[in-house]
ZADO-1210 file (C-alpha; in nm, 4 decimals, padded with zeros to 6 digits):
<atoms>
<atom x="01.8917" y="-05.1138" z="09.3780" code="MET" pos="1"/>
<atom x="01.8030" y="-04.9522" z="09.0181" code="SER" pos="2"/>
<atom x="01.7596" y="-04.6190" z="08.9549" code="SER" pos="3"/>
<atom x="01.5290" y="-04.4814" z="08.6794" code="SER" pos="4"/>
<atom x="01.5439" y="-04.2250" z="08.4394" code="ARG" pos="5"/>
<atom x="01.2373" y="-03.9833" z="08.3818" code="SER" pos="6"/>
<atom x="01.1680" y="-03.9432" z="08.0353" code="LYS" pos="7"/>
<atom x="01.0788" y="-03.6446" z="07.9483" code="THR" pos="8"/>
<atom x="00.8395" y="-03.6181" z="07.6393" code="LYS" pos="9"/>
<atom x="00.8220" y="-03.3502" z="07.3843" code="LYS" pos="10"/>
<atom x="00.5362" y="-03.1679" z="07.3546" code="LYS" pos="11"/>
<atom x="00.4600" y="-03.0715" z="06.9842" code="ASN" pos="12"/>
<atom x="00.3948" y="-02.7163" z="06.9653" code="LYS" pos="13"/>
<atom x="00.0713" y="-02.5760" z="06.7929" code="PRO" pos="14"/>
<atom x="00.0947" y="-02.5129" z="06.4635" code="ARG" pos="15"/>
<atom x="00.0512" y="-02.0994" z="06.4179" code="SER" pos="16"/>
<atom x="-00.2772" y="-02.0189" z="06.2574" code="PRO" pos="17"/>
<atom x="-00.2870" y="-01.9369" z="05.8534" code="LEU" pos="18"/>
<atom x="-00.2449" y="-01.6473" z="05.7903" code="PRO" pos="19"/>
<atom x="-00.5905" y="-01.5947" z="05.6212" code="ILE" pos="20"/>
<atom x="-00.5591" y="-01.2196" z="05.6368" code="LYS" pos="21"/>
<atom x="-00.2933" y="-01.2187" z="05.4712" code="GLY" pos="22"/>
<atom x="-00.3630" y="-01.3881" z="05.2004" code="ILE" pos="23"/>
<atom x="-00.6938" y="-01.2300" z="05.1521" code="LEU" pos="24"/>
<atom x="-00.4601" y="-00.8683" z="05.1580" code="THR" pos="25"/>
<atom x="-00.2864" y="-01.0775" z="04.8750" code="LEU" pos="26"/>
<atom x="-00.5306" y="-01.1489" z="04.6574" code="LEU" pos="27"/>
<atom x="-00.6962" y="-00.8120" z="04.6755" code="LEU" pos="28"/>
<atom x="-00.3763" y="-00.6807" z="04.5602" code="GLY" pos="29"/>
<atom x="-00.3359" y="-00.8760" z="04.2962" code="VAL" pos="30"/>
<atom x="-00.7003" y="-00.8227" z="04.1969" code="LEU" pos="31"/>
<atom x="-00.6351" y="-00.5017" z="04.2190" code="LEU" pos="32"/>
<atom x="-00.3293" y="-00.4614" z="03.9856" code="ILE" pos="33"/>
<atom x="-00.5408" y="-00.7283" z="03.7275" code="VAL" pos="34"/>
<atom x="-00.8218" y="-00.4134" z="03.7322" code="VAL" pos="35"/>
<atom x="-00.5501" y="-00.1869" z="03.6758" code="VAL" pos="36"/>
<atom x="-00.4183" y="-00.3576" z="03.4074" code="ILE" pos="37"/>
<atom x="-00.7162" y="-00.3774" z="03.2672" code="LEU" pos="38"/>
<atom x="-00.8685" y="-00.0685" z="03.2808" code="TRP" pos="39"/>
<atom x="-00.5587" y="00.1515" z="03.1635" code="SER" pos="40"/>
<atom x="-00.5514" y="-00.1414" z="02.8439" code="SER" pos="41"/>
<atom x="-00.8744" y="-00.2665" z="02.7365" code="LEU" pos="42"/>
<atom x="-01.1385" y="-00.0167" z="02.9216" code="PHE" pos="43"/>
<atom x="-00.9495" y="00.2422" z="02.8713" code="LYS" pos="44"/>
<atom x="-01.1075" y="00.5149" z="02.6591" code="ASP" pos="45"/>
<atom x="-00.9914" y="00.5441" z="02.3621" code="TYR" pos="46"/>
<atom x="-00.8335" y="00.8543" z="02.2099" code="PRO" pos="47"/>
<atom x="-01.0807" y="01.0525" z="02.0537" code="VAL" pos="48"/>
<atom x="-01.1123" y="01.4110" z="01.9900" code="LYS" pos="49"/>
<atom x="-01.3889" y="01.6079" z="02.0781" code="GLY" pos="50"/>
<atom x="-01.7429" y="01.4075" z="02.0319" code="GLN" pos="51"/>
<atom x="-01.6463" y="01.1864" z="01.7534" code="LYS" pos="52"/>
<atom x="-01.3534" y="01.0863" z="01.4855" code="GLU" pos="53"/>
<atom x="-01.2835" y="00.9052" z="01.1788" code="LEU" pos="54"/>
<atom x="-01.0875" y="00.5705" z="01.2295" code="LEU" pos="55"/>
<atom x="-00.9415" y="00.5180" z="00.8340" code="ALA" pos="56"/>
<atom x="-00.8357" y="00.1250" z="00.8077" code="ILE" pos="57"/>
<atom x="-00.6977" y="00.0271" z="00.5325" code="GLY" pos="58"/>
<atom x="-00.6162" y="-00.3222" z="00.3201" code="ASP" pos="59"/>
<atom x="-00.3177" y="-00.5108" z="00.5108" code="GLY" pos="60"/>
<atom x="-00.3478" y="-00.2751" z="00.8465" code="ASP" pos="61"/>
<atom x="-00.3165" y="-00.5534" z="01.1147" code="THR" pos="62"/>
<atom x="-00.4111" y="-00.5369" z="01.4849" code="TYR" pos="63"/>
<atom x="-00.0562" y="-00.5909" z="01.5798" code="SER" pos="64"/>
<atom x="-00.0040" y="-00.2669" z="01.3886" code="GLY" pos="65"/>
<atom x="-00.2765" y="-00.0732" z="01.5265" code="PHE" pos="66"/>
<atom x="-00.2239" y="-00.1296" z="01.8476" code="ILE" pos="67"/>
<atom x="00.1786" y="-00.0471" z="01.8113" code="ASP" pos="68"/>
<atom x="00.0749" y="00.2789" z="01.6584" code="ARG" pos="69"/>
<atom x="-00.1584" y="00.3495" z="01.9602" code="LEU" pos="70"/>
<atom x="00.1296" y="00.2765" z="02.2131" code="GLU" pos="71"/>
<atom x="00.4082" y="00.4897" z="02.0045" code="LYS" pos="72"/>
<atom x="00.1694" y="00.7951" z="02.0589" code="ASN" pos="73"/>
<atom x="00.1656" y="00.7164" z="02.4482" code="ASP" pos="74"/>
<atom x="-00.2280" y="00.6623" z="02.3456" code="GLN" pos="75"/>
<atom x="-00.2444" y="00.3118" z="02.5379" code="VAL" pos="76"/>
<atom x="-00.0907" y="00.1095" z="02.8346" code="SER" pos="77"/>
<atom x="00.0130" y="-00.2623" z="02.8641" code="PHE" pos="78"/>
<atom x="-00.0262" y="-00.2974" z="02.4869" code="PRO" pos="79"/>
<atom x="00.0663" y="-00.7265" z="02.5127" code="ILE" pos="80"/>
<atom x="-00.2888" y="-00.7188" z="02.7321" code="ILE" pos="81"/>
<atom x="-00.4635" y="-00.5966" z="02.3730" code="LEU" pos="82"/>
<atom x="-00.2579" y="-00.8262" z="02.2128" code="LYS" pos="83"/>
<atom x="-00.3705" y="-01.1374" z="02.3935" code="LEU" pos="84"/>
<atom x="-00.7006" y="-01.0357" z="02.4053" code="TYR" pos="85"/>
<atom x="-00.7351" y="-00.9934" z="01.9876" code="GLN" pos="86"/>
<atom x="-00.5639" y="-01.3237" z="01.9772" code="LYS" pos="87"/>
<atom x="-00.8037" y="-01.5025" z="02.2291" code="ILE" pos="88"/>
<atom x="-01.1125" y="-01.3520" z="02.2173" code="MET" pos="89"/>
<atom x="-01.1345" y="-01.1369" z="01.7958" code="ILE" pos="90"/>
<atom x="-01.0811" y="-01.4339" z="01.5533" code="HIS" pos="91"/>
<atom x="-01.1724" y="-01.1986" z="01.2513" code="ASP" pos="92"/>
<atom x="-00.8739" y="-00.9730" z="01.1098" code="SER" pos="93"/>
<atom x="-00.9509" y="-00.5835" z="01.0670" code="MET" pos="94"/>
<atom x="-01.1369" y="-00.4756" z="00.7769" code="LYS" pos="95"/>
<atom x="-01.1311" y="-00.2038" z="00.5639" code="ALA" pos="96"/>
<atom x="-01.2932" y="00.0691" z="00.5934" code="GLY" pos="97"/>
<atom x="-01.3533" y="00.3991" z="00.7668" code="VAL" pos="98"/>
<atom x="-01.5130" y="00.3413" z="01.1415" code="TYR" pos="99"/>
<atom x="-01.7151" y="00.6200" z="01.3151" code="GLU" pos="100"/>
<atom x="-01.5720" y="00.6562" z="01.6763" code="ILE" pos="101"/>
<atom x="-01.7886" y="00.8267" z="01.9784" code="GLN" pos="102"/>
<atom x="-01.6314" y="00.9925" z="02.2509" code="GLN" pos="103"/>
<atom x="-01.6675" y="00.6821" z="02.5463" code="GLY" pos="104"/>
<atom x="-01.5456" y="00.4266" z="02.3339" code="MET" pos="105"/>
<atom x="-01.3298" y="00.1507" z="02.4971" code="SER" pos="106"/>
<atom x="-01.0247" y="00.0474" z="02.2671" code="ILE" pos="107"/>
<atom x="-01.1572" y="-00.3156" z="02.3418" code="ARG" pos="108"/>
<atom x="-01.4951" y="-00.1627" z="02.1808" code="GLU" pos="109"/>
<atom x="-01.3248" y="-00.0182" z="01.9254" code="VAL" pos="110"/>
<atom x="-01.0797" y="-00.3392" z="01.8362" code="MET" pos="111"/>
<atom x="-01.4311" y="-00.4833" z="01.8492" code="GLU" pos="112"/>
<atom x="-01.5672" y="-00.2951" z="01.5980" code="MET" pos="113"/>
<atom x="-01.3410" y="-00.2848" z="01.3553" code="ILE" pos="114"/>
<atom x="-01.3268" y="-00.6589" z="01.2715" code="SER" pos="115"/>
<atom x="-01.6723" y="-00.6269" z="01.0918" code="ASN" pos="116"/>
<atom x="-01.6862" y="-00.4201" z="00.7555" code="ALA" pos="117"/>
<atom x="-02.0689" y="-00.3909" z="00.8730" code="GLU" pos="118"/>
<atom x="-01.9527" y="-00.1305" z="01.1140" code="ASN" pos="119"/>
<atom x="-01.7991" y="00.0859" z="00.8590" code="ALA" pos="120"/>
<atom x="-01.9208" y="00.4428" z="00.8111" code="GLN" pos="121"/>
<atom x="-01.7243" y="00.4556" z="00.4905" code="MET" pos="122"/>
<atom x="-01.5147" y="00.2267" z="00.2872" code="ASN" pos="123"/>
<atom x="-01.1423" y="00.3329" z="00.2367" code="ARG" pos="124"/>
<atom x="-01.0112" y="00.2142" z="-00.1351" code="ILE" pos="125"/>
<atom x="-00.6413" y="00.2304" z="-00.2442" code="LEU" pos="126"/>
<atom x="-00.5488" y="00.2675" z="-00.5745" code="VAL" pos="127"/>
<atom x="-00.1608" y="00.2869" z="-00.5964" code="ILE" pos="128"/>
<atom x="00.0308" y="00.4373" z="-00.8754" code="GLU" pos="129"/>
<atom x="00.1660" y="00.1751" z="-01.1142" code="GLY" pos="130"/>
<atom x="-00.0975" y="-00.0646" z="-01.0728" code="THR" pos="131"/>
<atom x="-00.3141" y="-00.1506" z="-01.3828" code="THR" pos="132"/>
<atom x="-00.6874" y="-00.1532" z="-01.4703" code="PHE" pos="133"/>
<atom x="-00.7109" y="-00.5134" z="-01.4453" code="LYS" pos="134"/>
<atom x="-00.5703" y="-00.4879" z="-01.1061" code="GLN" pos="135"/>
<atom x="-00.8066" y="-00.2524" z="-00.9875" code="LEU" pos="136"/>
<atom x="-01.0727" y="-00.4193" z="-01.1396" code="VAL" pos="137"/>
<atom x="-01.0066" y="-00.6979" z="-00.9300" code="GLN" pos="138"/>
<atom x="-00.9939" y="-00.5019" z="-00.5968" code="HIS" pos="139"/>
<atom x="-01.3370" y="-00.3352" z="-00.6451" code="LEU" pos="140"/>
<atom x="-01.4724" y="-00.7461" z="-00.7418" code="GLN" pos="141"/>
<atom x="-01.3388" y="-00.8316" z="-00.4347" code="LYS" pos="142"/>
<atom x="-01.4440" y="-00.5278" z="-00.1612" code="ASP" pos="143"/>
<atom x="-01.7191" y="-00.6307" z="00.0379" code="GLU" pos="144"/>
<atom x="-01.8004" y="-00.2783" z="00.0777" code="LEU" pos="145"/>
<atom x="-01.8903" y="-00.1879" z="-00.2861" code="VAL" pos="146"/>
<atom x="-02.1749" y="-00.2837" z="-00.5449" code="THR" pos="147"/>
<atom x="-02.1244" y="-00.4691" z="-00.8649" code="LYS" pos="148"/>
<atom x="-02.2706" y="-00.3188" z="-01.1295" code="GLU" pos="149"/>
<atom x="-01.9938" y="-00.3067" z="-01.3805" code="VAL" pos="150"/>
<atom x="-01.6880" y="-00.4562" z="-01.2576" code="SER" pos="151"/>
<atom x="-01.7860" y="-00.8063" z="-01.3698" code="HIS" pos="152"/>
<atom x="-01.8333" y="-00.6860" z="-01.7895" code="LEU" pos="153"/>
<atom x="-01.5926" y="-00.7642" z="-02.0698" code="PRO" pos="154"/>
<atom x="-01.3759" y="-00.4518" z="-02.1048" code="THR" pos="155"/>
<atom x="-01.5582" y="-00.3092" z="-02.4200" code="ASP" pos="156"/>
<atom x="-01.8842" y="-00.3364" z="-02.2316" code="GLN" pos="157"/>
<atom x="-01.7261" y="-00.1797" z="-01.9008" code="LEU" pos="158"/>
<atom x="-01.6191" y="00.0851" z="-02.1038" code="LEU" pos="159"/>
<atom x="-01.9915" y="00.1721" z="-02.2972" code="LYS" pos="160"/>
<atom x="-02.1546" y="00.1646" z="-01.9498" code="ALA" pos="161"/>
<atom x="-01.9133" y="00.4461" z="-01.8329" code="LEU" pos="162"/>
<atom x="-01.9772" y="00.6209" z="-02.1180" code="ASN" pos="163"/>
<atom x="-01.6093" y="00.6345" z="-02.1481" code="ILE" pos="164"/>
<atom x="-01.4810" y="00.7070" z="-02.5282" code="PRO" pos="165"/>
<atom x="-01.1399" y="00.5201" z="-02.5424" code="PHE" pos="166"/>
<atom x="-01.1192" y="00.1668" z="-02.6648" code="GLU" pos="167"/>
<atom x="-00.8617" y="00.0299" z="-02.4056" code="HIS" pos="168"/>
<atom x="-00.8920" y="00.1718" z="-01.9962" code="PRO" pos="169"/>
<atom x="-00.5231" y="00.1022" z="-01.9024" code="GLU" pos="170"/>
<atom x="-00.4076" y="00.4459" z="-01.7704" code="GLY" pos="171"/>
<atom x="-00.7601" y="00.6290" z="-01.7445" code="LEU" pos="172"/>
<atom x="-00.8450" y="00.5754" z="-01.3371" code="PHE" pos="173"/>
<atom x="-00.6481" y="00.8069" z="-01.1285" code="ALA" pos="174"/>
<atom x="-00.4414" y="00.6360" z="-00.8570" code="PRO" pos="175"/>
<atom x="-00.4849" y="00.7344" z="-00.4628" code="ASP" pos="176"/>
<atom x="-00.6158" y="00.7156" z="-00.1973" code="THR" pos="177"/>
<atom x="-01.0496" y="00.7498" z="-00.2103" code="TYR" pos="178"/>
<atom x="-01.3457" y="00.7441" z="00.0929" code="PHE" pos="179"/>
<atom x="-01.6448" y="00.6183" z="-00.0435" code="PHE" pos="180"/>
<atom x="-01.9730" y="00.5665" z="00.0904" code="ALA" pos="181"/>
<atom x="-02.0502" y="00.2381" z="00.1761" code="LYS" pos="182"/>
<atom x="-02.2284" y="-00.0055" z="-00.0750" code="GLY" pos="183"/>
<atom x="-02.1396" y="00.2612" z="-00.3266" code="GLU" pos="184"/>
<atom x="-02.1634" y="00.0850" z="-00.6682" code="SER" pos="185"/>
<atom x="-01.7929" y="00.0401" z="-00.8729" code="ASP" pos="186"/>
<atom x="-01.9918" y="00.2437" z="-01.1607" code="ARG" pos="187"/>
<atom x="-01.9691" y="00.5681" z="-00.9158" code="LYS" pos="188"/>
<atom x="-01.6231" y="00.4722" z="-00.8485" code="ILE" pos="189"/>
<atom x="-01.4426" y="00.4099" z="-01.1525" code="LEU" pos="190"/>
<atom x="-01.6568" y="00.7450" z="-01.3072" code="THR" pos="191"/>
<atom x="-01.5029" y="00.9459" z="-01.0507" code="ASP" pos="192"/>
<atom x="-01.1596" y="00.8133" z="-01.0965" code="LEU" pos="193"/>
<atom x="-01.1859" y="00.8046" z="-01.4551" code="TYR" pos="194"/>
<atom x="-01.2822" y="01.2358" z="-01.4535" code="GLN" pos="195"/>
<atom x="-01.0299" y="01.3039" z="-01.1797" code="ARG" pos="196"/>
<atom x="-00.7861" y="01.0886" z="-01.4294" code="GLN" pos="197"/>
<atom x="-00.9193" y="01.3465" z="-01.7079" code="MET" pos="198"/>
<atom x="-00.9100" y="01.6435" z="-01.5115" code="LYS" pos="199"/>
<atom x="-00.5489" y="01.5901" z="-01.4295" code="ALA" pos="200"/>
<atom x="-00.4262" y="01.5198" z="-01.7970" code="LEU" pos="201"/>
<atom x="-00.6229" y="01.7738" z="-01.9438" code="ASP" pos="202"/>
<atom x="-00.4684" y="02.0378" z="-01.7014" code="GLU" pos="203"/>
<atom x="-00.1096" y="01.9528" z="-01.7252" code="ALA" pos="204"/>
<atom x="-00.1689" y="01.9187" z="-02.1464" code="TRP" pos="205"/>
<atom x="-00.3130" y="02.2993" z="-02.1070" code="ALA" pos="206"/>
<atom x="00.0505" y="02.4106" z="-01.9497" code="ASN" pos="207"/>
<atom x="00.2850" y="02.1336" z="-02.1087" code="ARG" pos="208"/>
<atom x="00.6369" y="02.2393" z="-02.2169" code="ALA" pos="209"/>
<atom x="00.6735" y="02.3622" z="-02.5423" code="PRO" pos="210"/>
<atom x="00.8009" y="02.0731" z="-02.8229" code="ASP" pos="211"/>
<atom x="00.7291" y="01.7765" z="-02.6637" code="LEU" pos="212"/>
<atom x="00.7241" y="01.4975" z="-02.9105" code="PRO" pos="213"/>
<atom x="00.3298" y="01.3954" z="-02.8626" code="TYR" pos="214"/>
<atom x="00.0866" y="01.4106" z="-03.1021" code="LYS" pos="215"/>
<atom x="-00.1831" y="01.4337" z="-02.8512" code="ASN" pos="216"/>
<atom x="-00.2568" y="01.3907" z="-02.4469" code="LYS" pos="217"/>
<atom x="-00.3809" y="01.0819" z="-02.4698" code="TYR" pos="218"/>
<atom x="-00.0044" y="00.9790" z="-02.5866" code="GLU" pos="219"/>
<atom x="00.1670" y="01.1726" z="-02.2770" code="ALA" pos="220"/>
<atom x="-00.0724" y="01.0253" z="-02.1052" code="LEU" pos="221"/>
<atom x="00.0912" y="00.6556" z="-02.2419" code="VAL" pos="222"/>
<atom x="00.4607" y="00.8072" z="-02.1729" code="MET" pos="223"/>
<atom x="00.3076" y="00.9004" z="-01.7753" code="ALA" pos="224"/>
<atom x="00.2492" y="00.5910" z="-01.7399" code="SER" pos="225"/>
<atom x="00.6132" y="00.4594" z="-01.8469" code="ILE" pos="226"/>
<atom x="00.7567" y="00.6901" z="-01.6047" code="ILE" pos="227"/>
<atom x="00.5651" y="00.5567" z="-01.3205" code="GLU" pos="228"/>
<atom x="00.6492" y="00.2188" z="-01.4250" code="LYS" pos="229"/>
<atom x="01.0358" y="00.2839" z="-01.4218" code="GLU" pos="230"/>
<atom x="01.0770" y="00.4817" z="-01.1119" code="THR" pos="231"/>
<atom x="00.9452" y="00.5719" z="-00.7566" code="HIS" pos="232"/>
<atom x="01.1817" y="00.7843" z="-00.6543" code="VAL" pos="233"/>
<atom x="00.9642" y="01.1467" z="-00.6926" code="ASP" pos="234"/>
<atom x="01.3121" y="01.3570" z="-00.7902" code="SER" pos="235"/>
<atom x="01.4091" y="01.1298" z="-01.0594" code="GLU" pos="236"/>
<atom x="01.0369" y="01.1291" z="-01.2421" code="LEU" pos="237"/>
<atom x="01.1380" y="01.4469" z="-01.4578" code="ARG" pos="238"/>
<atom x="01.4877" y="01.2634" z="-01.5581" code="GLN" pos="239"/>
<atom x="01.3384" y="00.9787" z="-01.6864" code="VAL" pos="240"/>
<atom x="01.0818" y="01.1966" z="-01.8933" code="SER" pos="241"/>
<atom x="01.3538" y="01.3844" z="-02.0340" code="GLY" pos="242"/>
<atom x="01.5337" y="01.0440" z="-02.1463" code="VAL" pos="243"/>
<atom x="01.2544" y="00.9035" z="-02.3210" code="PHE" pos="244"/>
<atom x="01.1559" y="01.2392" z="-02.4724" code="VAL" pos="245"/>
<atom x="01.4744" y="01.2581" z="-02.6396" code="ARG" pos="246"/>
<atom x="01.4821" y="00.9241" z="-02.7742" code="ARG" pos="247"/>
<atom x="01.1350" y="00.9727" z="-02.9136" code="LEU" pos="248"/>
<atom x="01.2786" y="01.3511" z="-03.0840" code="LYS" pos="249"/>
<atom x="01.6403" y="01.1429" z="-03.2007" code="ILE" pos="250"/>
<atom x="01.4539" y="00.8423" z="-03.3540" code="GLY" pos="251"/>
<atom x="01.5663" y="00.5921" z="-03.0736" code="MET" pos="252"/>
<atom x="01.3695" y="00.3094" z="-02.9080" code="ARG" pos="253"/>
<atom x="01.2617" y="00.3629" z="-02.5858" code="LEU" pos="254"/>
<atom x="01.3772" y="-00.0070" z="-02.4583" code="GLN" pos="255"/>
<atom x="01.1859" y="00.0085" z="-02.1465" code="THR" pos="256"/>
<atom x="01.1455" y="-00.3320" z="-01.9585" code="ASP" pos="257"/>
<atom x="00.8246" y="-00.2309" z="-01.8083" code="PRO" pos="258"/>
<atom x="00.6763" y="-00.1943" z="-02.1465" code="THR" pos="259"/>
<atom x="00.7430" y="-00.6002" z="-02.2453" code="VAL" pos="260"/>
<atom x="00.6274" y="-00.6962" z="-01.9289" code="ILE" pos="261"/>
<atom x="00.3075" y="-00.5489" z="-01.9887" code="TYR" pos="262"/>
<atom x="00.3011" y="-00.7170" z="-02.3478" code="GLY" pos="263"/>
<atom x="00.3918" y="-01.0253" z="-02.2040" code="MET" pos="264"/>
<atom x="00.0630" y="-00.9839" z="-02.0209" code="GLY" pos="265"/>
<atom x="-00.0139" y="-01.3337" z="-01.8234" code="ASP" pos="266"/>
<atom x="00.2897" y="-01.4951" z="-01.9860" code="LYS" pos="267"/>
<atom x="00.5066" y="-01.2969" z="-01.7298" code="TYR" pos="268"/>
<atom x="00.6227" y="-01.4779" z="-01.4458" code="GLN" pos="269"/>
<atom x="00.8598" y="-01.2770" z="-01.2479" code="GLY" pos="270"/>
<atom x="01.1619" y="-01.2380" z="-01.4746" code="ASN" pos="271"/>
<atom x="01.2119" y="-01.1434" z="-01.8585" code="ILE" pos="272"/>
<atom x="01.5128" y="-01.2893" z="-02.0553" code="THR" pos="273"/>
<atom x="01.6882" y="-01.1773" z="-02.3923" code="ARG" pos="274"/>
<atom x="01.4357" y="-01.3853" z="-02.6092" code="LYS" pos="275"/>
<atom x="01.1241" y="-01.1943" z="-02.4135" code="ASP" pos="276"/>
<atom x="01.3154" y="-00.8913" z="-02.5057" code="LEU" pos="277"/>
<atom x="01.3752" y="-00.9987" z="-02.9080" code="ARG" pos="278"/>
<atom x="00.9449" y="-01.1111" z="-02.8703" code="THR" pos="279"/>
<atom x="00.7502" y="-00.8451" z="-03.0764" code="PRO" pos="280"/>
<atom x="00.4308" y="-00.7410" z="-02.9491" code="THR" pos="281"/>
<atom x="00.2804" y="-00.3746" z="-02.9619" code="PRO" pos="282"/>
<atom x="00.4271" y="-00.3015" z="-02.6366" code="TYR" pos="283"/>
<atom x="00.7837" y="-00.4179" z="-02.6893" code="ASN" pos="284"/>
<atom x="00.9590" y="-00.0922" z="-02.6591" code="THR" pos="285"/>
<atom x="01.2603" y="-00.2902" z="-02.7805" code="TYR" pos="286"/>
<atom x="01.1480" y="-00.4292" z="-03.0906" code="THR" pos="287"/>
<atom x="00.9198" y="-00.1136" z="-03.1942" code="ILE" pos="288"/>
<atom x="01.0099" y="00.2345" z="-03.2285" code="TYR" pos="289"/>
<atom x="00.8005" y="00.5250" z="-03.0441" code="GLY" pos="290"/>
<atom x="00.5465" y="00.4952" z="-02.7992" code="LEU" pos="291"/>
<atom x="00.3543" y="00.1571" z="-02.7301" code="PRO" pos="292"/>
<atom x="-00.0189" y="00.1544" z="-02.8149" code="PRO" pos="293"/>
<atom x="-00.1943" y="00.2055" z="-02.5041" code="THR" pos="294"/>
<atom x="-00.0672" y="00.3155" z="-02.1344" code="PRO" pos="295"/>
<atom x="00.0740" y="00.0361" z="-01.9401" code="ILE" pos="296"/>
<atom x="-00.0198" y="00.1331" z="-01.5996" code="ALA" pos="297"/>
<atom x="-00.2255" y="00.4000" z="-01.3801" code="LEU" pos="298"/>
<atom x="-00.0377" y="00.6793" z="-01.3789" code="PRO" pos="299"/>
<atom x="-00.0082" y="00.9352" z="-01.1068" code="SER" pos="300"/>
<atom x="-00.0633" y="01.2889" z="-01.1307" code="LYS" pos="301"/>
<atom x="00.3052" y="01.3562" z="-01.0592" code="ARG" pos="302"/>
<atom x="00.3775" y="01.1107" z="-01.3486" code="ALA" pos="303"/>
<atom x="00.1780" y="01.3063" z="-01.5365" code="ILE" pos="304"/>
<atom x="00.3153" y="01.6400" z="-01.4380" code="GLU" pos="305"/>
<atom x="00.6915" y="01.4631" z="-01.5492" code="ALA" pos="306"/>
<atom x="00.5428" y="01.3456" z="-01.8826" code="ALA" pos="307"/>
<atom x="00.4590" y="01.7305" z="-01.9771" code="MET" pos="308"/>
<atom x="00.7641" y="01.8806" z="-01.8124" code="HIS" pos="309"/>
<atom x="01.1115" y="01.6835" z="-01.9355" code="PRO" pos="310"/>
<atom x="01.4098" y="01.7789" z="-01.7425" code="ASP" pos="311"/>
<atom x="01.6550" y="01.9853" z="-01.9446" code="ASP" pos="312"/>
<atom x="02.0134" y="01.7809" z="-01.9679" code="SER" pos="313"/>
<atom x="02.1274" y="01.5030" z="-02.2512" code="ASP" pos="314"/>
<atom x="02.0759" y="01.1883" z="-02.0935" code="ASN" pos="315"/>
<atom x="01.9994" y="00.9252" z="-02.3073" code="LEU" pos="316"/>
<atom x="02.0141" y="00.6374" z="-02.0480" code="TYR" pos="317"/>
<atom x="01.9829" y="00.5566" z="-01.7197" code="PHE" pos="318"/>
<atom x="02.0317" y="00.2291" z="-01.4689" code="VAL" pos="319"/>
<atom x="01.9194" y="00.1162" z="-01.1598" code="ALA" pos="320"/>
<atom x="02.1744" y="00.1667" z="-00.8868" code="THR" pos="321"/>
<atom x="02.0734" y="-00.1152" z="-00.6865" code="GLY" pos="322"/>
<atom x="01.9705" y="00.1465" z="-00.3486" code="ASP" pos="323"/>
<atom x="01.6589" y="00.2204" z="-00.5138" code="GLY" pos="324"/>
<atom x="01.7380" y="00.5061" z="-00.7635" code="GLY" pos="325"/>
<atom x="01.8730" y="00.5206" z="-01.0873" code="HIS" pos="326"/>
<atom x="02.2133" y="00.6640" z="-01.2271" code="LYS" pos="327"/>
<atom x="02.1675" y="00.8583" z="-01.5681" code="PHE" pos="328"/>
<atom x="02.3865" y="00.9082" z="-01.8649" code="SER" pos="329"/>
<atom x="02.4896" y="01.1107" z="-02.1452" code="THR" pos="330"/>
<atom x="02.6555" y="00.8303" z="-02.3875" code="ASN" pos="331"/>
<atom x="02.6919" y="00.4591" z="-02.4001" code="LEU" pos="332"/>
<atom x="03.0324" y="00.4116" z="-02.2429" code="GLN" pos="333"/>
<atom x="02.9422" y="00.5945" z="-01.8983" code="ASP" pos="334"/>
<atom x="02.6066" y="00.3712" z="-01.9615" code="HIS" pos="335"/>
<atom x="02.7613" y="00.0453" z="-01.9558" code="ASN" pos="336"/>
<atom x="02.9794" y="00.1700" z="-01.6754" code="ARG" pos="337"/>
<atom x="02.6837" y="00.1906" z="-01.4906" code="ALA" pos="338"/>
<atom x="02.5291" y="-00.1006" z="-01.5745" code="VAL" pos="339"/>
<atom x="02.8559" y="-00.2902" z="-01.4721" code="GLN" pos="340"/>
<atom x="02.8552" y="-00.1333" z="-01.1264" code="GLU" pos="341"/>
<atom x="02.4816" y="-00.2350" z="-01.0779" code="TYR" pos="342"/>
<atom x="02.5252" y="-00.5660" z="-01.1184" code="LEU" pos="343"/>
<atom x="02.8656" y="-00.5243" z="-00.8945" code="ALA" pos="344"/>
<atom x="02.6302" y="-00.4294" z="-00.6070" code="VAL" pos="345"/>
<atom x="02.3280" y="-00.6861" z="-00.6856" code="ILE" pos="346"/>
<atom x="02.6291" y="-01.0140" z="-00.6701" code="ARG" pos="347"/>
<atom x="02.7752" y="-00.8327" z="-00.3410" code="ALA" pos="348"/>
<atom x="02.3846" y="-00.8558" z="-00.2489" code="LYS" pos="349"/>
<atom x="02.3194" y="-01.2182" z="-00.3234" code="ASN" pos="350"/>
<atom x="02.6051" y="-01.3557" z="-00.1116" code="LYS" pos="351"/>
<atom x="02.5312" y="-01.1558" z="00.1837" code="GLU" pos="352"/>
</atoms>
């Protein structure tokens, strides 16, 4: 007698329906987050005080730096979104100029506006202390917002066109940050810079210290240009001036490297050698006595004032310290010791 087993078949449980409502809720949540991020970054109003505000963009300014400044001032959220947008959607760099931002403009609109120089209301022109007239002219020639009238002319014709009664242009134009109307001519710009420099020179000359070794105010301008090239530390300007004024008074050569470099012109490639120091030029103050024939750079008003008011110490020497400043000495022995200290600092830095 055989027995049969009843086999129980397992029934598959029906699958639960997809939680469509949950997925939709999740997607809506993600979308809401994206909208909030975009709205609080790209579409957020640019911070403007009042109805409108001018935004100055300088040469070399970058979107990254611009966005970082906004973040530092707590004026934007999610700066990474702004940077990604710029990389993907804005293919041009920021253009120097002064832009008018209206209240209610979004950060995205501002970012796009400053990528086109045609949107600028005014042109920002930066003339750096210690740069040369040649560099100033090259800057104007490259500036798309400057109308070219005279900057292409040979130097003598340019000076004549500007009614400037000097044979050499160096040092005659005041360095500073300027704002000119978009499309302003290079003639107007150079004339303005020249008049500002002459005013600064006249005022400083009228209030100069007594017993200065300058025959006229032009020689003081020459000295100011040398001072400008020797130090960028404001507190040292009068000290450097004092060293050179005392050297002039006792008939000692100025022996300043920037004059050698200027005299080398295009031959200078970043370094000067002993041979360069011994090679005579009208500007080589290692081989000539007194001042060079013209300024060697565009001196600031501060440097002009320093040339007119040297310090009253007994220092005759100075050398770099390696940390941006200079060490001043009254005698050659102390100066040579300071030179060795400087060389030791340089050697240590080269080993790092």
